[in-house]
PDB file of the backbone (N, CA, C, O) and the ligand in Angstrom, with CONECT records:
HET     ZN  A 101       1
ATOM      1  N   MET A   1    -171.684 -44.479 -73.186  1.00  0.00           N
ATOM      2  CA  MET A   1    -170.104 -44.578 -73.002  1.00  0.00           C
ATOM      3  C   MET A   1    -169.469 -44.089 -74.566  1.00  0.00           C
ATOM      4  O   MET A   1    -169.717 -44.725 -75.591  1.00  0.00           O
ATOM      5  N   THR A   2    -168.801 -43.119 -74.542  1.00  0.00           N
ATOM      6  CA  THR A   2    -168.113 -42.892 -75.853  1.00  0.00           C
ATOM      7  C   THR A   2    -167.014 -43.561 -76.114  1.00  0.00           C
ATOM      8  O   THR A   2    -166.339 -44.033 -75.199  1.00  0.00           O
ATOM      9  N   ASP A   3    -166.703 -43.686 -77.321  1.00  0.00           N
ATOM     10  CA  ASP A   3    -165.381 -44.510 -77.788  1.00  0.00           C
ATOM     11  C   ASP A   3    -164.187 -43.439 -78.246  1.00  0.00           C
ATOM     12  O   ASP A   3    -163.966 -43.017 -79.381  1.00  0.00           O
ATOM     13  N   ARG A   4    -163.466 -43.125 -76.967  1.00  0.00           N
ATOM     14  CA  ARG A   4    -162.583 -42.258 -77.310  1.00  0.00           C
ATOM     15  C   ARG A   4    -161.155 -42.868 -77.453  1.00  0.00           C
ATOM     16  O   ARG A   4    -160.691 -43.712 -76.687  1.00  0.00           O
ATOM     17  N   THR A   5    -160.557 -42.367 -78.467  1.00  0.00           N
ATOM     18  CA  THR A   5    -159.076 -43.091 -78.574  1.00  0.00           C
ATOM     19  C   THR A   5    -158.068 -42.297 -78.223  1.00  0.00           C
ATOM     20  O   THR A   5    -158.197 -41.073 -78.254  1.00  0.00           O
ATOM     21  N   LEU A   6    -156.856 -42.941 -77.819  1.00  0.00           N
ATOM     22  CA  LEU A   6    -155.799 -41.906 -77.625  1.00  0.00           C
ATOM     23  C   LEU A   6    -154.782 -41.726 -78.903  1.00  0.00           C
ATOM     24  O   LEU A   6    -154.603 -42.676 -79.665  1.00  0.00           O
ATOM     25  N   LYS A   7    -154.314 -40.830 -79.045  1.00  0.00           N
ATOM     26  CA  LYS A   7    -153.544 -40.665 -80.279  1.00  0.00           C
ATOM     27  C   LYS A   7    -152.246 -41.041 -79.975  1.00  0.00           C
ATOM     28  O   LYS A   7    -151.891 -41.132 -78.800  1.00  0.00           O
ATOM     29  N   PRO A   8    -151.392 -41.301 -81.027  1.00  0.00           N
ATOM     30  CA  PRO A   8    -149.959 -41.833 -80.849  1.00  0.00           C
ATOM     31  C   PRO A   8    -149.233 -40.676 -80.179  1.00  0.00           C
ATOM     32  O   PRO A   8    -149.606 -39.507 -80.276  1.00  0.00           O
ATOM     33  N   CYS A   9    -148.117 -41.102 -79.457  1.00  0.00           N
ATOM     34  CA  CYS A   9    -147.046 -40.333 -78.756  1.00  0.00           C
ATOM     35  C   CYS A   9    -146.590 -39.088 -79.557  1.00  0.00           C
ATOM     36  O   CYS A   9    -146.060 -39.356 -80.636  1.00  0.00           O
ATOM     37  N   PRO A  10    -146.686 -37.890 -79.262  1.00  0.00           N
ATOM     38  CA  PRO A  10    -146.218 -36.833 -80.045  1.00  0.00           C
ATOM     39  C   PRO A  10    -144.734 -36.810 -80.244  1.00  0.00           C
ATOM     40  O   PRO A  10    -144.190 -36.103 -81.092  1.00  0.00           O
ATOM     41  N   PHE A  11    -144.101 -37.615 -79.427  1.00  0.00           N
ATOM     42  CA  PHE A  11    -142.531 -37.524 -79.277  1.00  0.00           C
ATOM     43  C   PHE A  11    -142.056 -38.680 -80.197  1.00  0.00           C
ATOM     44  O   PHE A  11    -141.231 -38.434 -81.077  1.00  0.00           O
ATOM     45  N   CYS A  12    -142.565 -39.974 -80.018  1.00  0.00           N
ATOM     46  CA  CYS A  12    -141.929 -41.011 -80.643  1.00  0.00           C
ATOM     47  C   CYS A  12    -142.844 -41.728 -81.272  1.00  0.00           C
ATOM     48  O   CYS A  12    -142.300 -42.694 -81.807  1.00  0.00           O
ATOM     49  N   GLY A  13    -144.251 -41.692 -81.496  1.00  0.00           N
ATOM     50  CA  GLY A  13    -145.163 -42.082 -82.273  1.00  0.00           C
ATOM     51  C   GLY A  13    -145.683 -43.533 -81.569  1.00  0.00           C
ATOM     52  O   GLY A  13    -146.511 -44.300 -82.061  1.00  0.00           O
ATOM     53  N   HIS A  14    -145.034 -43.684 -80.399  1.00  0.00           N
ATOM     54  CA  HIS A  14    -145.545 -45.077 -79.960  1.00  0.00           C
ATOM     55  C   HIS A  14    -147.176 -45.010 -79.332  1.00  0.00           C
ATOM     56  O   HIS A  14    -147.754 -43.945 -79.113  1.00  0.00           O
ATOM     57  N   GLU A  15    -147.633 -46.047 -79.152  1.00  0.00           N
ATOM     58  CA  GLU A  15    -148.974 -46.248 -78.431  1.00  0.00           C
ATOM     59  C   GLU A  15    -148.853 -45.717 -76.767  1.00  0.00           C
ATOM     60  O   GLU A  15    -147.965 -45.952 -75.948  1.00  0.00           O
ATOM     61  N   ALA A  16    -150.114 -44.911 -76.631  1.00  0.00           N
ATOM     62  CA  ALA A  16    -150.188 -44.482 -75.336  1.00  0.00           C
ATOM     63  C   ALA A  16    -151.221 -45.472 -74.502  1.00  0.00           C
ATOM     64  O   ALA A  16    -152.239 -45.963 -74.990  1.00  0.00           O
ATOM     65  N   ALA A  17    -150.835 -45.631 -73.381  1.00  0.00           N
ATOM     66  CA  ALA A  17    -151.795 -46.258 -72.397  1.00  0.00           C
ATOM     67  C   ALA A  17    -152.080 -45.523 -71.195  1.00  0.00           C
ATOM     68  O   ALA A  17    -151.332 -44.608 -70.852  1.00  0.00           O
ATOM     69  N   ILE A  18    -153.199 -45.874 -70.454  1.00  0.00           N
ATOM     70  CA  ILE A  18    -153.793 -45.322 -69.183  1.00  0.00           C
ATOM     71  C   ILE A  18    -153.037 -46.255 -68.195  1.00  0.00           C
ATOM     72  O   ILE A  18    -153.061 -47.480 -68.317  1.00  0.00           O
ATOM     73  N   GLN A  19    -152.329 -45.567 -67.155  1.00  0.00           N
ATOM     74  CA  GLN A  19    -151.588 -46.171 -66.156  1.00  0.00           C
ATOM     75  C   GLN A  19    -152.430 -45.718 -64.914  1.00  0.00           C
ATOM     76  O   GLN A  19    -152.519 -44.528 -64.610  1.00  0.00           O
ATOM     77  N   PRO A  20    -153.110 -46.832 -64.134  1.00  0.00           N
ATOM     78  CA  PRO A  20    -153.909 -46.353 -63.075  1.00  0.00           C
ATOM     79  C   PRO A  20    -152.863 -45.973 -61.834  1.00  0.00           C
ATOM     80  O   PRO A  20    -151.800 -46.510 -61.525  1.00  0.00           O
ATOM     81  N   SER A  21    -153.474 -44.994 -61.320  1.00  0.00           N
ATOM     82  CA  SER A  21    -152.514 -44.560 -59.819  1.00  0.00           C
ATOM     83  C   SER A  21    -152.692 -45.309 -58.670  1.00  0.00           C
ATOM     84  O   SER A  21    -151.796 -45.389 -57.830  1.00  0.00           O
ATOM     85  N   GLY A  22    -153.731 -45.851 -58.551  1.00  0.00           N
ATOM     86  CA  GLY A  22    -153.918 -46.633 -57.278  1.00  0.00           C
ATOM     87  C   GLY A  22    -154.629 -45.564 -56.176  1.00  0.00           C
ATOM     88  O   GLY A  22    -155.236 -45.973 -55.187  1.00  0.00           O
ATOM     89  N   ASP A  23    -154.500 -44.461 -56.424  1.00  0.00           N
ATOM     90  CA  ASP A  23    -155.067 -43.314 -55.617  1.00  0.00           C
ATOM     91  C   ASP A  23    -156.634 -43.061 -55.697  1.00  0.00           C
ATOM     92  O   ASP A  23    -157.006 -42.796 -56.840  1.00  0.00           O
ATOM     93  N   PRO A  24    -157.462 -43.081 -54.896  1.00  0.00           N
ATOM     94  CA  PRO A  24    -158.865 -42.905 -54.944  1.00  0.00           C
ATOM     95  C   PRO A  24    -159.068 -41.540 -55.661  1.00  0.00           C
ATOM     96  O   PRO A  24    -159.946 -41.429 -56.517  1.00  0.00           O
ATOM     97  N   CYS A  25    -158.318 -40.572 -55.342  1.00  0.00           N
ATOM     98  CA  CYS A  25    -158.669 -39.227 -55.684  1.00  0.00           C
ATOM     99  C   CYS A  25    -157.924 -39.084 -57.227  1.00  0.00           C
ATOM    100  O   CYS A  25    -158.263 -38.135 -57.934  1.00  0.00           O
ATOM    101  N   GLU A  26    -157.033 -39.931 -57.657  1.00  0.00           N
ATOM    102  CA  GLU A  26    -156.527 -39.732 -58.988  1.00  0.00           C
ATOM    103  C   GLU A  26    -156.583 -40.904 -59.755  1.00  0.00           C
ATOM    104  O   GLU A  26    -156.017 -41.945 -59.421  1.00  0.00           O
ATOM    105  N   TYR A  27    -157.363 -40.740 -60.946  1.00  0.00           N
ATOM    106  CA  TYR A  27    -157.479 -42.300 -61.617  1.00  0.00           C
ATOM    107  C   TYR A  27    -156.280 -42.834 -62.237  1.00  0.00           C
ATOM    108  O   TYR A  27    -156.152 -44.032 -62.493  1.00  0.00           O
ATOM    109  N   GLY A  28    -155.309 -41.859 -62.504  1.00  0.00           N
ATOM    110  CA  GLY A  28    -154.150 -42.315 -63.074  1.00  0.00           C
ATOM    111  C   GLY A  28    -153.579 -41.195 -64.185  1.00  0.00           C
ATOM    112  O   GLY A  28    -153.899 -40.007 -64.211  1.00  0.00           O
ATOM    113  N   ARG A  29    -152.884 -41.704 -64.868  1.00  0.00           N
ATOM    114  CA  ARG A  29    -152.305 -40.809 -66.123  1.00  0.00           C
ATOM    115  C   ARG A  29    -152.030 -41.749 -67.328  1.00  0.00           C
ATOM    116  O   ARG A  29    -152.024 -42.979 -67.374  1.00  0.00           O
ATOM    117  N   ILE A  30    -151.821 -40.888 -68.217  1.00  0.00           N
ATOM    118  CA  ILE A  30    -151.547 -41.631 -69.585  1.00  0.00           C
ATOM    119  C   ILE A  30    -149.804 -41.579 -69.796  1.00  0.00           C
ATOM    120  O   ILE A  30    -149.070 -40.658 -69.439  1.00  0.00           O
ATOM    121  N   ILE A  31    -149.476 -42.618 -70.356  1.00  0.00           N
ATOM    122  CA  ILE A  31    -148.131 -42.868 -70.522  1.00  0.00           C
ATOM    123  C   ILE A  31    -147.761 -43.308 -71.743  1.00  0.00           C
ATOM    124  O   ILE A  31    -148.504 -44.169 -72.216  1.00  0.00           O
ATOM    125  N   CYS A  32    -146.776 -42.955 -72.439  1.00  0.00           N
ATOM    126  CA  CYS A  32    -146.191 -43.657 -73.669  1.00  0.00           C
ATOM    127  C   CYS A  32    -145.582 -44.830 -73.526  1.00  0.00           C
ATOM    128  O   CYS A  32    -144.830 -44.914 -72.554  1.00  0.00           O
ATOM    129  N   SER A  33    -145.704 -45.877 -74.301  1.00  0.00           N
ATOM    130  CA  SER A  33    -145.125 -47.155 -74.257  1.00  0.00           C
ATOM    131  C   SER A  33    -143.703 -47.132 -74.747  1.00  0.00           C
ATOM    132  O   SER A  33    -142.910 -48.054 -74.558  1.00  0.00           O
ATOM    133  N   GLY A  34    -143.432 -46.011 -75.393  1.00  0.00           N
ATOM    134  CA  GLY A  34    -142.042 -45.992 -76.180  1.00  0.00           C
ATOM    135  C   GLY A  34    -141.231 -45.264 -75.126  1.00  0.00           C
ATOM    136  O   GLY A  34    -140.507 -45.859 -74.328  1.00  0.00           O
ATOM    137  N   CYS A  35    -141.413 -43.710 -75.166  1.00  0.00           N
ATOM    138  CA  CYS A  35    -140.409 -43.021 -74.455  1.00  0.00           C
ATOM    139  C   CYS A  35    -140.836 -42.738 -72.959  1.00  0.00           C
ATOM    140  O   CYS A  35    -140.113 -42.073 -72.217  1.00  0.00           O
ATOM    141  N   HIS A  36    -141.780 -43.154 -72.639  1.00  0.00           N
ATOM    142  CA  HIS A  36    -142.586 -42.992 -71.149  1.00  0.00           C
ATOM    143  C   HIS A  36    -143.003 -41.471 -70.856  1.00  0.00           C
ATOM    144  O   HIS A  36    -143.263 -41.130 -69.702  1.00  0.00           O
ATOM    145  N   VAL A  37    -143.056 -40.630 -71.843  1.00  0.00           N
ATOM    146  CA  VAL A  37    -143.464 -39.340 -71.485  1.00  0.00           C
ATOM    147  C   VAL A  37    -144.953 -39.438 -70.885  1.00  0.00           C
ATOM    148  O   VAL A  37    -145.698 -40.246 -71.440  1.00  0.00           O
ATOM    149  N   SER A  38    -145.389 -38.796 -69.956  1.00  0.00           N
ATOM    150  CA  SER A  38    -146.767 -38.924 -69.396  1.00  0.00           C
ATOM    151  C   SER A  38    -147.363 -37.732 -69.100  1.00  0.00           C
ATOM    152  O   SER A  38    -146.629 -36.778 -68.842  1.00  0.00           O
ATOM    153  N   THR A  39    -148.650 -37.585 -69.085  1.00  0.00           N
ATOM    154  CA  THR A  39    -149.270 -36.467 -68.400  1.00  0.00           C
ATOM    155  C   THR A  39    -149.187 -36.528 -66.865  1.00  0.00           C
ATOM    156  O   THR A  39    -148.669 -37.454 -66.242  1.00  0.00           O
ATOM    157  N   LEU A  40    -149.765 -35.421 -66.320  1.00  0.00           N
ATOM    158  CA  LEU A  40    -149.941 -35.456 -65.074  1.00  0.00           C
ATOM    159  C   LEU A  40    -151.315 -36.385 -64.669  1.00  0.00           C
ATOM    160  O   LEU A  40    -152.235 -36.597 -65.459  1.00  0.00           O
ATOM    161  N   ARG A  41    -151.254 -36.898 -63.259  1.00  0.00           N
ATOM    162  CA  ARG A  41    -152.357 -37.575 -62.940  1.00  0.00           C
ATOM    163  C   ARG A  41    -153.535 -36.845 -62.812  1.00  0.00           C
ATOM    164  O   ARG A  41    -153.549 -35.701 -62.357  1.00  0.00           O
ATOM    165  N   TYR A  42    -154.703 -37.551 -63.256  1.00  0.00           N
ATOM    166  CA  TYR A  42    -155.982 -36.581 -63.195  1.00  0.00           C
ATOM    167  C   TYR A  42    -157.088 -37.590 -62.746  1.00  0.00           C
ATOM    168  O   TYR A  42    -156.944 -38.806 -62.870  1.00  0.00           O
ATOM    169  N   PRO A  43    -158.167 -37.020 -62.232  1.00  0.00           N
ATOM    170  CA  PRO A  43    -159.108 -37.841 -61.481  1.00  0.00           C
ATOM    171  C   PRO A  43    -160.017 -38.822 -62.351  1.00  0.00           C
ATOM    172  O   PRO A  43    -160.564 -39.848 -61.946  1.00  0.00           O
ATOM    173  N   THR A  44    -160.064 -38.192 -63.852  1.00  0.00           N
ATOM    174  CA  THR A  44    -161.171 -38.921 -64.745  1.00  0.00           C
ATOM    175  C   THR A  44    -160.326 -39.349 -66.034  1.00  0.00           C
ATOM    176  O   THR A  44    -159.391 -38.649 -66.420  1.00  0.00           O
ATOM    177  N   ILE A  45    -160.663 -40.420 -66.620  1.00  0.00           N
ATOM    178  CA  ILE A  45    -160.212 -40.858 -67.666  1.00  0.00           C
ATOM    179  C   ILE A  45    -160.155 -39.723 -68.839  1.00  0.00           C
ATOM    180  O   ILE A  45    -159.196 -39.537 -69.588  1.00  0.00           O
ATOM    181  N   ARG A  46    -161.433 -38.977 -68.836  1.00  0.00           N
ATOM    182  CA  ARG A  46    -161.579 -37.908 -69.860  1.00  0.00           C
ATOM    183  C   ARG A  46    -160.584 -36.887 -69.792  1.00  0.00           C
ATOM    184  O   ARG A  46    -160.117 -36.375 -70.809  1.00  0.00           O
ATOM    185  N   GLN A  47    -160.227 -36.559 -68.595  1.00  0.00           N
ATOM    186  CA  GLN A  47    -159.503 -35.400 -68.349  1.00  0.00           C
ATOM    187  C   GLN A  47    -158.165 -35.851 -68.912  1.00  0.00           C
ATOM    188  O   GLN A  47    -157.657 -35.161 -69.795  1.00  0.00           O
ATOM    189  N   MET A  48    -157.518 -36.996 -68.463  1.00  0.00           N
ATOM    190  CA  MET A  48    -156.308 -37.767 -69.092  1.00  0.00           C
ATOM    191  C   MET A  48    -156.331 -37.588 -70.568  1.00  0.00           C
ATOM    192  O   MET A  48    -155.553 -36.857 -71.182  1.00  0.00           O
ATOM    193  N   GLU A  49    -157.424 -38.419 -71.176  1.00  0.00           N
ATOM    194  CA  GLU A  49    -157.434 -38.265 -72.731  1.00  0.00           C
ATOM    195  C   GLU A  49    -157.495 -36.905 -73.177  1.00  0.00           C
ATOM    196  O   GLU A  49    -156.889 -36.767 -74.240  1.00  0.00           O
ATOM    197  N   ASP A  50    -158.009 -35.858 -72.741  1.00  0.00           N
ATOM    198  CA  ASP A  50    -158.106 -34.608 -73.113  1.00  0.00           C
ATOM    199  C   ASP A  50    -156.808 -33.949 -73.105  1.00  0.00           C
ATOM    200  O   ASP A  50    -156.510 -33.217 -74.050  1.00  0.00           O
ATOM    201  N   ALA A  51    -155.946 -34.146 -72.062  1.00  0.00           N
ATOM    202  CA  ALA A  51    -154.624 -33.619 -71.837  1.00  0.00           C
ATOM    203  C   ALA A  51    -153.691 -34.110 -72.898  1.00  0.00           C
ATOM    204  O   ALA A  51    -152.927 -33.398 -73.549  1.00  0.00           O
ATOM    205  N   TRP A  52    -153.847 -35.498 -73.009  1.00  0.00           N
ATOM    206  CA  TRP A  52    -152.978 -36.379 -73.872  1.00  0.00           C
ATOM    207  C   TRP A  52    -153.337 -35.776 -75.219  1.00  0.00           C
ATOM    208  O   TRP A  52    -152.521 -35.036 -75.768  1.00  0.00           O
ATOM    209  N   ASN A  53    -154.340 -36.007 -75.705  1.00  0.00           N
ATOM    210  CA  ASN A  53    -154.818 -35.508 -77.312  1.00  0.00           C
ATOM    211  C   ASN A  53    -154.638 -34.272 -77.574  1.00  0.00           C
ATOM    212  O   ASN A  53    -154.434 -34.007 -78.759  1.00  0.00           O
ATOM    213  N   MET A  54    -154.654 -33.184 -76.622  1.00  0.00           N
ATOM    214  CA  MET A  54    -154.505 -31.785 -76.796  1.00  0.00           C
ATOM    215  C   MET A  54    -153.104 -31.610 -77.153  1.00  0.00           C
ATOM    216  O   MET A  54    -152.801 -30.919 -78.126  1.00  0.00           O
ATOM    217  N   ARG A  55    -152.160 -32.235 -76.377  1.00  0.00           N
ATOM    218  CA  ARG A  55    -150.748 -32.191 -76.573  1.00  0.00           C
ATOM    219  C   ARG A  55    -150.333 -32.547 -77.834  1.00  0.00           C
ATOM    220  O   ARG A  55    -149.524 -31.845 -78.440  1.00  0.00           O
ATOM    221  N   VAL A  56    -150.823 -33.626 -78.332  1.00  0.00           N
ATOM    222  CA  VAL A  56    -150.618 -34.315 -79.737  1.00  0.00           C
ATOM    223  C   VAL A  56    -150.857 -32.970 -80.620  1.00  0.00           C
ATOM    224  O   VAL A  56    -149.905 -32.445 -81.197  1.00  0.00           O
ATOM    225  N   GLU A  57    -152.045 -32.490 -80.691  1.00  0.00           N
ATOM    226  CA  GLU A  57    -152.481 -31.499 -81.595  1.00  0.00           C
ATOM    227  C   GLU A  57    -151.561 -30.300 -81.484  1.00  0.00           C
ATOM    228  O   GLU A  57    -151.320 -29.720 -82.543  1.00  0.00           O
ATOM    229  N   THR A  58    -151.018 -29.841 -80.397  1.00  0.00           N
ATOM    230  CA  THR A  58    -150.177 -28.710 -80.328  1.00  0.00           C
ATOM    231  C   THR A  58    -148.834 -29.130 -80.487  1.00  0.00           C
ATOM    232  O   THR A  58    -147.950 -28.692 -79.750  1.00  0.00           O
ATOM    233  N   ASP A  59    -148.580 -30.061 -81.523  1.00  0.00           N
ATOM    234  CA  ASP A  59    -147.218 -30.424 -81.802  1.00  0.00           C
ATOM    235  C   ASP A  59    -146.045 -29.347 -82.104  1.00  0.00           C
ATOM    236  O   ASP A  59    -144.837 -29.588 -82.103  1.00  0.00           O
ATOM    237  N   CYS A  60    -146.649 -28.155 -82.353  1.00  0.00           N
ATOM    238  CA  CYS A  60    -145.824 -27.172 -82.860  1.00  0.00           C
ATOM    239  C   CYS A  60    -145.052 -26.485 -81.645  1.00  0.00           C
ATOM    240  O   CYS A  60    -144.084 -25.748 -81.832  1.00  0.00           O
ATOM    241  N   ALA A  61    -145.564 -26.788 -80.378  1.00  0.00           N
ATOM    242  CA  ALA A  61    -145.058 -26.638 -79.155  1.00  0.00           C
ATOM    243  C   ALA A  61    -143.875 -27.239 -78.783  1.00  0.00           C
ATOM    244  O   ALA A  61    -143.032 -26.614 -78.140  1.00  0.00           O
ATOM    245  N   ILE A  62    -143.713 -28.461 -79.142  1.00  0.00           N
ATOM    246  CA  ILE A  62    -142.630 -29.552 -78.562  1.00  0.00           C
ATOM    247  C   ILE A  62    -141.327 -28.908 -78.677  1.00  0.00           C
ATOM    248  O   ILE A  62    -140.463 -29.165 -77.838  1.00  0.00           O
ATOM    249  N   GLU A  63    -141.108 -28.130 -79.593  1.00  0.00           N
ATOM    250  CA  GLU A  63    -139.780 -27.743 -79.986  1.00  0.00           C
ATOM    251  C   GLU A  63    -139.700 -26.596 -78.859  1.00  0.00           C
ATOM    252  O   GLU A  63    -138.528 -26.511 -78.494  1.00  0.00           O
ATOM    253  N   ASP A  64    -140.339 -25.889 -78.331  1.00  0.00           N
ATOM    254  CA  ASP A  64    -140.324 -24.889 -77.285  1.00  0.00           C
ATOM    255  C   ASP A  64    -141.330 -24.999 -76.454  1.00  0.00           C
ATOM    256  O   ASP A  64    -142.334 -24.327 -76.689  1.00  0.00           O
ATOM    257  N   PRO A  65    -141.294 -25.833 -75.345  1.00  0.00           N
ATOM    258  CA  PRO A  65    -142.476 -25.963 -74.464  1.00  0.00           C
ATOM    259  C   PRO A  65    -142.470 -24.877 -73.514  1.00  0.00           C
ATOM    260  O   PRO A  65    -143.526 -24.657 -72.922  1.00  0.00           O
ATOM    261  N   ALA A  66    -141.569 -24.236 -73.293  1.00  0.00           N
ATOM    262  CA  ALA A  66    -141.511 -23.135 -72.182  1.00  0.00           C
ATOM    263  C   ALA A  66    -142.368 -21.929 -72.881  1.00  0.00           C
ATOM    264  O   ALA A  66    -142.790 -21.080 -72.097  1.00  0.00           O
ATOM    265  N   SER A  67    -142.621 -21.788 -74.029  1.00  0.00           N
ATOM    266  CA  SER A  67    -143.701 -20.763 -74.549  1.00  0.00           C
ATOM    267  C   SER A  67    -144.940 -20.981 -74.492  1.00  0.00           C
ATOM    268  O   SER A  67    -145.775 -20.100 -74.701  1.00  0.00           O
ATOM    269  N   THR A  68    -145.289 -22.479 -74.129  1.00  0.00           N
ATOM    270  CA  THR A  68    -146.747 -22.704 -74.373  1.00  0.00           C
ATOM    271  C   THR A  68    -147.486 -22.644 -73.141  1.00  0.00           C
ATOM    272  O   THR A  68    -148.716 -22.634 -73.183  1.00  0.00           O
ATOM    273  N   GLY A  69    -146.777 -22.597 -71.894  1.00  0.00           N
ATOM    274  CA  GLY A  69    -147.603 -22.881 -70.741  1.00  0.00           C
ATOM    275  C   GLY A  69    -147.860 -24.136 -70.247  1.00  0.00           C
ATOM    276  O   GLY A  69    -148.308 -24.299 -69.112  1.00  0.00           O
ATOM    277  N   TYR A  70    -147.552 -25.263 -71.190  1.00  0.00           N
ATOM    278  CA  TYR A  70    -148.060 -26.425 -70.944  1.00  0.00           C
ATOM    279  C   TYR A  70    -146.985 -27.317 -70.258  1.00  0.00           C
ATOM    280  O   TYR A  70    -147.339 -28.378 -69.744  1.00  0.00           O
ATOM    281  N   GLU A  71    -145.730 -26.936 -70.235  1.00  0.00           N
ATOM    282  CA  GLU A  71    -144.750 -27.557 -69.763  1.00  0.00           C
ATOM    283  C   GLU A  71    -144.930 -28.273 -68.421  1.00  0.00           C
ATOM    284  O   GLU A  71    -144.426 -29.365 -68.157  1.00  0.00           O
ATOM    285  N   GLY A  72    -145.777 -27.473 -67.518  1.00  0.00           N
ATOM    286  CA  GLY A  72    -145.775 -28.009 -66.306  1.00  0.00           C
ATOM    287  C   GLY A  72    -146.922 -29.079 -66.085  1.00  0.00           C
ATOM    288  O   GLY A  72    -147.215 -29.545 -64.984  1.00  0.00           O
ATOM    289  N   ALA A  73    -147.592 -29.436 -67.409  1.00  0.00           N
ATOM    290  CA  ALA A  73    -148.515 -30.557 -67.158  1.00  0.00           C
ATOM    291  C   ALA A  73    -147.948 -31.855 -67.809  1.00  0.00           C
ATOM    292  O   ALA A  73    -148.620 -32.833 -68.139  1.00  0.00           O
ATOM    293  N   TRP A  74    -146.674 -31.711 -67.932  1.00  0.00           N
ATOM    294  CA  TRP A  74    -145.996 -33.031 -68.360  1.00  0.00           C
ATOM    295  C   TRP A  74    -144.835 -33.308 -67.587  1.00  0.00           C
ATOM    296  O   TRP A  74    -144.083 -32.395 -67.245  1.00  0.00           O
ATOM    297  N   SER A  75    -144.611 -34.613 -67.256  1.00  0.00           N
ATOM    298  CA  SER A  75    -143.381 -35.225 -66.824  1.00  0.00           C
ATOM    299  C   SER A  75    -142.665 -36.184 -67.804  1.00  0.00           C
ATOM    300  O   SER A  75    -143.281 -36.747 -68.709  1.00  0.00           O
ATOM    301  N   HIS A  76    -141.380 -36.343 -67.596  1.00  0.00           N
ATOM    302  CA  HIS A  76    -140.630 -37.234 -68.395  1.00  0.00           C
ATOM    303  C   HIS A  76    -139.767 -38.230 -67.468  1.00  0.00           C
ATOM    304  O   HIS A  76    -138.652 -37.827 -67.137  1.00  0.00           O
ATOM    305  N   GLU A  77    -140.142 -39.351 -67.073  1.00  0.00           N
ATOM    306  CA  GLU A  77    -139.161 -39.924 -66.201  1.00  0.00           C
ATOM    307  C   GLU A  77    -138.136 -40.984 -66.972  1.00  0.00           C
ATOM    308  O   GLU A  77    -137.243 -41.550 -66.341  1.00  0.00           O
TER     309      GLU A  77
HETATM  310 ZN    ZN A 101    -143.327 -41.646 -76.915  1.00  0.00          ZN2+
END
């Protein structure tokens, strides 16, 4: 088991947490404890972590998400 850590929220810097979906086909999603931005739901923790951490690293795209192709992978409730 690898020790993977979630990076802070790219928008507000708060901690991110895994939120289980309760659906057997979807493990859950990662959601920010501060501004509640979240990834889509994914079937594995690893996919969620990759989605979350990748987004953090592409912070240059936050100003203009429409140009990145990533906007469909995020929701903001
Ligand atoms: Zn946040």
